[in-house]
C-alpha positions as CSV (number, residue, x, y, z in Angstrom):
1,M,-1.7,-5.6,31.3
2,K,1.6,-7.5,31.2
3,L,3.7,-9.3,28.6
4,T,3.7,-13.0,28.9
5,R,6.4,-14.0,26.5
6,V,8.5,-12.6,23.8
7,V,10.9,-14.6,21.6
8,F,13.6,-13.1,19.3
9,A,14.8,-16.0,17.3
10,K,17.5,-14.0,15.7
11,N,19.3,-13.2,19.0
12,K,18.0,-16.1,21.0
13,V,16.6,-13.7,23.5
14,L,13.8,-15.3,25.5
15,L,11.7,-13.4,28.1
16,R,9.0,-15.2,30.1
17,T,6.6,-14.4,32.9
18,A,4.0,-16.7,34.2
19,M,0.4,-16.4,32.9
20,A,-0.8,-16.4,36.5
21,S,1.3,-13.4,37.3
22,A,0.1,-11.5,34.3
23,L,-3.6,-12.2,35.3
24,A,-2.8,-11.1,38.8
25,A,-1.3,-7.9,37.4
26,N,-4.5,-7.3,35.3
27,A,-6.6,-7.7,38.4
28,A,-4.4,-5.3,40.4
29,N,-4.8,-2.7,37.7
30,G,-8.6,-3.1,37.8
31,Q,-8.7,-5.0,34.5
32,S,-11.3,-7.8,34.0
33,A,-10.1,-11.3,34.8
34,S,-12.0,-12.2,31.6
35,S,-9.6,-10.4,29.5
36,V,-8.7,-12.5,26.5
37,G,-5.1,-13.8,26.1
38,L,-3.8,-13.3,22.5
39,S,-0.5,-13.9,20.7
40,L,1.3,-12.6,17.8
41,S,3.9,-14.7,15.9
42,I,5.8,-12.5,13.5
43,D,8.5,-13.6,11.0
44,D,8.9,-10.6,8.7
45,P,11.6,-8.2,7.3
46,R,9.6,-5.5,9.3
47,P,8.3,-7.3,12.4
48,V,7.0,-4.0,14.0
49,A,5.0,-3.2,10.8
50,A,3.6,-6.7,10.6
51,A,2.6,-6.6,14.2
52,A,0.8,-3.3,13.6
53,M,-1.1,-4.9,10.8
54,V,-2.2,-7.8,12.9
55,L,-3.3,-5.4,15.8
56,M,-5.4,-3.3,13.4
57,S,-7.1,-6.4,12.0
58,R,-8.0,-7.5,15.6
59,H,-8.8,-4.3,17.4
60,D,-10.7,-1.1,16.7
61,L,-7.7,1.1,16.2
62,V,-5.6,2.7,13.5
63,I,-1.8,2.5,13.6
64,T,0.8,4.2,11.4
65,Y,4.3,2.9,10.9
66,E,7.5,4.6,9.8
67,D,10.8,3.1,8.9
68,A,14.1,4.7,9.7
69,A,16.5,5.2,6.8
70,Y,18.6,2.0,6.8
71,V,22.2,3.0,6.3
72,G,24.0,0.0,4.8
73,D,23.6,-3.0,2.6
74,S,24.1,-5.2,5.7
75,D,20.7,-3.9,6.7
76,A,19.0,-5.3,3.6
77,V,18.4,-8.6,1.9
78,D,17.6,-9.3,-1.8
79,A,14.0,-9.9,-2.1
80,I,13.4,-10.4,-5.8
81,S,12.5,-14.0,-5.4
82,Q,10.0,-13.0,-2.8
83,V,8.2,-10.2,-4.7
84,R,8.7,-10.7,-8.4
85,S,6.6,-13.4,-9.9
86,D,8.8,-13.7,-13.1
87,R,12.0,-14.2,-11.0
88,N,13.7,-11.9,-13.6
89,V,17.1,-11.4,-11.8
90,S,18.1,-8.9,-14.4
91,S,15.4,-6.5,-13.2
92,A,16.1,-3.6,-10.9
93,A,17.0,-4.8,-7.4
94,V,14.3,-5.0,-4.8
95,S,15.4,-5.1,-1.1
96,V,13.8,-5.3,2.2
97,P,15.4,-4.9,5.7
98,V,16.9,-7.7,7.6
99,G,14.1,-8.7,9.9
100,G,13.5,-11.5,12.4
101,R,11.0,-13.4,14.4
102,M,9.0,-12.3,17.5
103,D,6.5,-14.2,19.5
104,F,4.4,-11.9,21.7
105,E,1.6,-12.6,24.1
106,Y,-0.8,-10.1,25.6
107,F,-4.1,-9.6,27.2
108,A,-6.7,-7.9,25.1
109,P,-9.0,-5.5,27.0
110,G,-12.7,-5.4,26.3
111,E,-14.0,-2.8,23.8
112,A,-14.6,-0.2,26.4
113,G,-10.9,-0.2,27.4
114,E,-9.3,-0.6,23.9
115,S,-8.7,3.2,23.4
116,T,-6.6,3.6,26.5
117,A,-5.1,0.0,26.8
118,M,-3.8,-0.6,23.2
119,P,-1.2,2.2,23.1
120,A,0.3,0.6,26.3
121,I,0.3,-2.8,24.6
122,V,2.0,-1.3,21.5
123,R,4.7,0.3,23.7
124,T,5.3,-2.9,25.5
125,F,5.8,-4.7,22.2
126,L,8.3,-2.0,21.0
127,D,10.2,-2.2,24.3
128,Y,10.9,-6.0,23.9
129,H,11.5,-5.5,20.1
130,A,14.4,-3.1,21.1
131,L,15.8,-5.8,23.5
132,G,16.2,-8.2,20.6
133,G,19.2,-6.5,19.0
134,A,17.2,-4.4,16.5
135,A,18.9,-1.6,14.6
136,V,16.0,0.8,15.4
137,R,14.3,1.8,18.6
138,F,10.7,3.0,18.0
139,R,8.5,5.3,20.1
140,V,4.8,5.7,20.2
141,S,2.8,9.0,19.9
142,E,-0.9,9.5,19.6
143,S,-2.8,12.1,17.7
144,G,-6.3,12.5,16.2
145,G,-7.3,8.8,16.9
146,Y,-4.0,7.4,15.5
147,I,-1.3,5.5,17.2
148,H,2.0,6.4,15.5
149,I,5.0,4.1,15.5
150,V,7.9,6.3,14.9
151,P,11.7,5.6,14.8
152,G,13.3,7.3,17.8
153,Q,16.9,6.0,17.8
154,V,19.2,4.1,15.4
155,R,22.6,2.6,15.9
156,D,25.4,4.6,14.6
157,S,28.7,3.4,13.0
158,T,30.1,2.5,16.5
159,G,27.1,0.6,17.5
160,S,25.9,3.1,19.9
161,W,22.3,4.5,20.0
162,A,21.9,7.9,18.4
163,P,18.8,10.1,18.1
164,Y,17.0,9.8,14.8
165,Q,14.9,12.5,13.1
166,P,12.1,10.9,11.1
167,V,11.3,12.6,7.8
168,L,7.7,13.1,8.8
169,D,8.9,15.2,11.7
170,A,9.6,17.9,9.2
171,R,7.6,21.1,9.6
172,V,6.1,22.2,6.3
173,T,3.5,24.5,4.7
174,I,1.2,23.4,1.9
175,E,-2.1,24.6,0.3
176,S,-5.2,22.4,0.4
177,A,-7.9,24.7,-0.8
178,G,-9.6,23.3,-4.0
179,R,-7.4,20.2,-4.1
180,N,-8.3,16.5,-3.9
181,A,-6.5,14.3,-1.3
182,L,-4.1,12.8,-3.8
183,E,-2.9,16.2,-4.9
184,I,-2.5,17.2,-1.3
185,I,-0.3,14.1,-0.5
186,Q,1.7,14.8,-3.7
187,D,2.4,18.4,-2.5
188,L,3.1,17.3,1.0
189,L,5.9,14.8,-0.2
190,V,7.5,17.5,-2.3
191,A,7.5,19.7,0.8
192,I,9.0,16.9,2.9
193,N,11.7,16.2,0.3
194,T,12.5,19.9,0.1
195,A,12.7,20.3,3.9
196,T,14.7,17.2,4.6
197,G,16.7,16.4,1.5
198,S,15.2,13.0,1.4
199,T,13.3,11.1,-1.4
200,V,9.9,10.2,-0.5
201,V,7.4,9.0,-3.1
202,I,3.9,7.5,-3.2
203,G,4.1,3.7,-3.1
204,T,0.5,2.4,-3.0
205,A,-2.6,4.3,-2.4
206,P,-6.4,4.0,-2.9
207,I,-6.5,6.2,-5.9
208,N,-10.3,6.7,-6.3
209,P,-11.2,7.7,-2.7
210,L,-8.3,10.1,-2.7
211,L,-9.3,11.7,-6.0
212,Q,-12.9,12.0,-4.9
213,S,-12.2,13.6,-1.5
214,R,-11.5,17.3,-1.2
215,P,-11.1,17.6,2.6
216,P,-10.2,21.0,4.1
217,V,-6.8,20.6,5.9
218,D,-4.8,23.1,7.8
219,G,-1.4,22.9,6.2
220,D,0.2,26.1,7.6
221,N,3.5,25.4,9.3
222,R,2.6,22.1,10.7
223,V,4.5,18.7,11.3
224,A,4.1,16.6,8.2
225,R,2.8,13.6,10.2
226,E,-0.1,15.8,11.7
227,I,-1.1,17.0,8.2
228,L,-1.2,13.5,6.9
229,A,-3.2,12.1,9.7
230,D,-5.6,15.1,9.6
231,L,-6.0,14.5,5.9
232,L,-6.6,10.8,5.9
233,S,-9.0,11.0,8.8
234,R,-11.2,13.2,6.5
235,V,-11.2,10.9,3.5
236,D,-14.7,9.4,3.1
237,G,-15.0,5.5,3.4
238,V,-12.9,3.1,5.3
239,P,-10.4,4.3,7.9
240,L,-6.9,4.8,6.3
241,T,-3.5,4.5,7.6
242,W,0.0,4.6,6.2
243,M,3.2,2.6,6.1
244,L,6.4,4.5,5.3
245,F,9.0,2.1,4.0
246,H,12.6,2.7,3.3
247,D,14.5,0.9,0.6
248,P,18.0,0.5,1.8
249,R,19.6,0.2,-1.6
250,Q,17.6,2.8,-3.6
251,R,17.9,5.2,-0.6
252,M,14.3,6.2,-0.9
253,F,11.1,6.1,1.1
254,A,7.7,5.0,-0.2
255,L,4.5,6.2,1.5
256,N,1.9,3.5,1.3
257,V,-1.7,4.7,2.1
258,L,-3.8,1.7,3.0
259,P,-7.0,0.7,4.6
260,A,-6.6,0.1,8.3
261,K,-8.4,-3.3,8.1
262,M,-6.5,-4.5,5.0
263,P,-5.5,-8.3,5.7
264,D,-2.1,-8.0,4.0
265,L,0.2,-5.0,3.9
266,P,3.2,-4.9,1.6
267,T,6.5,-4.8,3.5
268,H,8.8,-4.1,0.5
269,V,9.3,-1.1,-1.9
270,P,9.2,-2.3,-5.4
271,A,11.5,-0.6,-8.0
272,R,9.4,1.2,-10.6
273,D,8.7,4.3,-12.6
274,A,6.5,7.1,-11.3
275,L,2.8,6.3,-11.7
276,P,0.4,8.5,-13.6
277,G,-0.6,11.4,-11.3
278,E,2.5,10.9,-9.0
279,A,4.8,13.8,-8.3
280,D,8.5,13.4,-9.1
281,P,10.2,14.1,-5.8
282,A,12.9,16.2,-7.4
283,T,10.9,18.3,-9.8
284,A,7.4,18.2,-8.3
285,R,6.3,17.6,-11.9
286,V,3.2,15.3,-11.9
287,R,3.3,12.5,-14.5
288,T,0.2,12.2,-16.6
289,G,-1.1,9.1,-18.3
290,T,0.2,10.3,-21.6
291,D,3.8,10.6,-20.6
């Protein structure tokens, strides 16, 4: 399995290998010569998240994505005209990271090989993303049938790469007995905020399935990411994933829980008040529909 071409329009970085060479590499690795060549053309504020969306729609896999905390306004662009239908510029600011375009070609394995081959394809995509002048280097981890795309390094004030500690790396303890999945997520975010000093709120979520599910989850001194993956894998219905987005101007994260096969995933964090049933990250108070 070998990358054929990646284009970073922002930095004019162009990497090419011949299709014949990639086919030869496939054959040398014991892959079928009938492997299908596919491409991704991404132009998005979050190209890695957008690529994960496309890969999930094409293949039988579940990918999660986590932003790093963008540190400056130079990392963001005003997105009001993109996400507000009323174009009300007096509304609270909506911002998204500065993104870019990537063109990526890869060979898709047959169904029997997807479980082992797709993580390698994702890693290759992330390797070339890092070469395009991105502010974040991502890493891949796997657990419980999930492929996690997690920020591993960010550029510091000098432009050098520095280790990054994702908020979902926090080790926390929560109770799950007798609670529905939405309540467990709310408690998990409060625990994350307490452990990290960050602000993480619920962005979008399939409320009904979460309210109707009461899955038993081990929440005793575990990494938050593992608890969340364990929880979502036990919710009845369609496979669920998450996209954790950071708003560079509001300095907050939004956890978006979404069906893995959803055709369009949001890539911005809208400014809004807490929703009914959503925990305030500072007080852990859950807002009701009568507030």
